[in-house]
C-alpha positions as CSV (number, residue, x, y, z in Angstrom):
1,M,99.6,97.1,94.5
2,C,99.5,100.8,93.6
3,K,96.7,103.1,93.8
4,T,95.9,106.7,93.6
5,V,95.2,108.8,96.6
6,H,94.3,112.1,97.6
7,L,97.1,113.7,99.7
8,V,97.2,116.8,101.8
9,L,100.6,117.9,103.2
10,T,100.5,120.8,105.7
11,G,103.8,122.4,106.8
12,R,104.2,124.9,109.8
13,Q,107.3,126.9,110.7
14,Y,107.7,129.1,113.7
15,D,110.4,131.6,113.7
16,S,112.4,132.8,116.8
17,T,109.5,135.4,117.5
18,G,106.9,132.7,117.3
19,Q,105.6,134.0,113.9
20,E,103.9,131.0,112.0
21,A,104.1,130.3,108.4
22,V,101.9,127.7,107.0
23,T,102.2,126.0,103.7
24,K,99.8,123.4,102.3
25,T,100.0,121.1,99.3
26,T,97.3,119.1,97.8
27,A,97.8,116.5,95.2
28,L,96.9,113.2,93.9
29,A,99.7,110.6,94.8
30,K,100.5,107.2,93.8
31,Y,100.5,105.0,97.0
32,Y,102.1,101.6,97.5
33,I,103.3,99.3,100.3
34,K,106.7,97.7,100.0
35,N,108.9,95.7,102.5
36,G,106.7,96.8,105.5
37,G,106.6,100.5,104.7
38,F,104.5,102.7,102.3
39,Y,105.4,105.1,99.9
40,L,103.7,108.2,98.3
41,L,104.9,109.7,95.0
42,F,103.6,113.0,93.7
43,D,104.4,116.1,91.7
44,E,103.9,119.6,92.5
45,T,104.8,122.9,90.8
46,S,107.0,125.5,92.2
47,D,105.5,128.9,93.1
48,T,108.5,130.8,91.9
49,D,109.1,129.5,88.4
50,N,106.3,127.0,87.6
51,T,108.8,124.2,87.3
52,T,107.9,120.7,88.6
53,I,109.2,119.2,92.0
54,H,109.0,115.4,92.3
55,S,108.4,114.3,95.8
56,R,108.6,110.8,97.4
57,I,107.4,110.2,101.1
58,K,108.4,106.8,102.6
59,Y,107.1,105.9,106.0
60,K,108.4,102.7,107.7
61,A,108.1,103.1,111.5
62,P,109.9,104.8,113.3
63,L,111.3,106.5,110.2
64,L,109.6,109.1,107.8
65,E,111.7,110.3,104.8
66,L,110.8,113.1,102.4
67,V,112.7,113.3,99.0
68,R,112.2,116.3,96.6
69,T,113.9,116.6,93.2
70,G,113.6,119.1,90.5
71,A,113.5,123.1,91.2
72,V,114.1,122.3,94.7
73,S,116.0,119.1,96.0
74,T,116.4,117.7,99.6
75,H,116.3,114.5,101.4
76,M,114.9,115.0,104.8
77,T,115.0,112.1,107.4
78,F,112.8,112.2,110.4
79,E,113.8,110.0,113.2
80,E,112.6,110.7,116.8
81,G,115.3,112.0,119.0
82,K,117.9,112.2,116.4
83,E,119.4,114.8,114.0
84,H,120.0,114.1,110.3
85,M,121.8,116.6,108.0
86,T,120.5,117.5,104.7
87,E,121.3,119.8,102.0
88,Y,118.5,121.9,100.6
89,V,119.1,123.0,97.1
90,T,117.1,125.9,95.4
91,P,117.9,127.7,92.2
92,Y,119.3,130.5,94.4
93,G,121.9,128.4,96.2
94,S,122.0,125.6,98.7
95,L,122.0,125.2,102.5
96,Q,123.3,122.7,104.8
97,L,120.5,122.1,107.3
98,G,120.1,119.8,110.4
99,V,116.7,118.0,111.0
100,F,116.2,117.3,114.7
101,T,113.0,115.3,115.2
102,R,111.3,115.5,118.5
103,F,108.3,113.5,117.6
104,V,107.0,111.2,114.7
105,S,103.6,109.5,114.7
106,Q,101.3,107.7,112.4
107,S,97.6,107.2,113.1
108,C,94.2,106.7,111.4
109,Q,91.5,109.3,111.9
110,N,88.1,109.0,110.4
111,G,89.3,106.8,107.5
112,R,92.5,109.0,106.8
113,N,96.1,108.1,107.6
114,V,97.9,110.9,109.2
115,I,101.7,111.1,109.7
116,R,102.9,113.8,111.8
117,A,106.5,114.9,112.6
118,V,107.6,117.8,114.9
119,Y,111.1,118.9,114.5
120,N,113.7,121.7,114.6
121,L,115.6,123.0,111.5
122,T,119.2,123.9,112.4
123,A,122.0,125.7,110.7
124,D,125.4,125.9,112.0
125,G,124.4,124.2,115.3
126,Q,121.6,127.0,115.8
127,V,117.8,126.4,115.7
128,V,116.3,128.3,112.7
129,S,112.8,127.4,113.2
130,E,110.5,125.0,115.0
131,C,108.4,123.0,112.3
132,E,105.6,120.4,111.9
133,I,104.7,118.5,108.9
134,E,101.4,116.7,108.7
135,I,100.8,114.3,105.9
136,A,97.1,113.0,105.4
137,F,95.8,110.7,102.9
138,E,92.9,107.9,102.4
139,A,94.6,104.6,101.5
């Protein structure tokens, strides 16, 4: 069964000085359940050049995956206590980043599903930023 849901994806990044940068994406997403996990598929428009970015979120406890293709491409895997490498590709070049996940959870709050991950982004073994991602939607 596939249905359309209202999705709010909030990202927070903290640099080495503690400066916070917040991004928020609101979109209509296709939601479906498959093989014991659920998927959210949605498109967003790049702020820089107005091109489309296709996104897929998969959550099957204890693993969260975020795959983006288009103007920006990456495949981020969030698994508590583990680091997964990813290539982050932009029109300006690509970066090899590590995603070390400290915490992943899923809960239901006031009828909304909320998935949250707290992680560090690393480059060349050094922490670049501390990050959080929160995915909220009504299923």
